[in-house]
N, C-alpha and C positions, 0 to 999 in steps of 0.2 A: 443488158442481161435481164433487167426488170420489165422490159417491154413497155416502157413509158414514153416512147418517142412521140406519141400523139398528144401527150399531156404536158411535156416539159420542153423547154428549149434552153440550150446551154450557150452562153455568150462568153467568148474568150477575147477580151478586148482591153485596150489601154484605158484605165479608169480616169485618166486625165481628160479624155474626150467625151465622157458620158454626158456631160452637161450640154454639149452641142449635138450629139448623135442620138441620144435616147430621150424619150418622153419622161418627165417627172412622174413619180409614183406609179410606174408601169410594171413593177416586179413584186412577186410574193416573197422571194427568197434570194439572198445574196450569200454566196459561199466564197470565202477568200482566205488566203494565207498571207497576211500582211508582213512587211519586213520585220524580222526578229530584233534587229539591233539598230540603234541610232547611228547615223553616219559618223565616222571618226572614232568609234569605239571598237576595240578588238582588232584582229588581223583580217582585213578584207581579202577574200580569195582572189587570186589572179584570173580565175575563170569568171568572165564578165557576167554570164548567166547566173552563176551561183552568187556572185557579189550582189547583183540586183535583187535576187530572191531573198537574201538574208539581211541586207543593209538598206537604210533609207537613202538610196541613190536615185532611183527613178520616181519614188513617191514616199510620203511619210505616213505614219499611222493615222494622223489627222486627215490626210487625203483619202484614205480608205474609208474612214467613218463618214466623212462628208459626202463622198460619192454614194455610199450605201444609203444614207439618209435621203439623198436626192432620188435614187432609183426605187426605193421601197414605198409601197403603198402603206397607209396606216395599218398597223398590226402585222406588217410584214416582218420577216425574220432575217437576221444576219448571223451566220455561223463563222467563227474564226478560231484559229489556233495561234498562240503566241507564247512568248517566254513569260514566266511568272513575274520577272523583274519589271515588266511593262504593264502589269495589271492595273496599278493605280492610275497610270497615265491613260489607259484605255477607259477606265471607269469615268474619269473626268471628261473625256471626249464623248463618251456615250451620253452622259448627262447634258453636255453642251448641245448635242444634236438630237435630243429627245428620243434616244434609243436606250431602252432600259434593260439591264441585265436580267435575264430570265433563268438561265441555268449555267452552272459552272462546274467543270470537272477537271481535276488536276491529274496529269499524266506522270507516272513514276516509272523509271526504267525497271525497278524491281522493288520489293517490299522494304528493302533496307536503304534506299536512296531517296533524297528529296525530289520533289516534282521538278521536271525539266521543261515541261510544257503545260499549257492550260487550254482547255477547250471551252469556248464561250458561245452561248446562244443569247441574242438580244432581240427585243421586239420594239418596233417603232411605235411610240406612243402607247406602250404597254403598261401594265400595272407595275407599281414599284414593289415587286416581290421577287425573291430570288431563291432558287433551289440549289443547294450545294450537293452535288451527286457523289456517290462513292468514288474513290480514286480508281483510275484506270491503270492497271499494272501491265507492263509490256512483257517482262520475263519472269518465270517462276524461279524458285530457289536453285534449280538445276541449269539455269541459263537457257531454257526453252520457252518459246512463246506460250503465254497463258492460253487457256481454253477460250477466253473472250476474244483475244486477238486472233487466234486461229479461226474462230467462227466468223470473224469479219473477213479475213483474207481468203478463207476456203469454206464458204457456206455450203451446207448440205442441202441438196435439192430434193 
């Protein structure tokens, strides 16, 4: 849609093989959706694809951070979404692998509910400074997508 094909390449691969298949420090950006829950917590979906996406079955949060650190060049960025309950664990892992939290944004279903997700941008060997952004609200008081979400899903050309 953005006609950036000549400037970007998207890699969809198993992060456990990045150390053998890809050159270290070869990417500017890593975008990922790490497992939301530690294996053994909650009710794991019988759907194998959903189970792998939501639980640490095929990889752990540390696997994700370690692979991103390997792939990113200095000052490269990693963007993630995860559950707020795992934020402390993520911060410890980011510090361990020299990826520093740059921006954080909490996602709330609506104005009256606690955040159920958090968006994180970290920079490899970046400055130790962090911006806490305004909350991202999904639904307005009428149960309709907010203008901000509509603008993302249905951008005006």
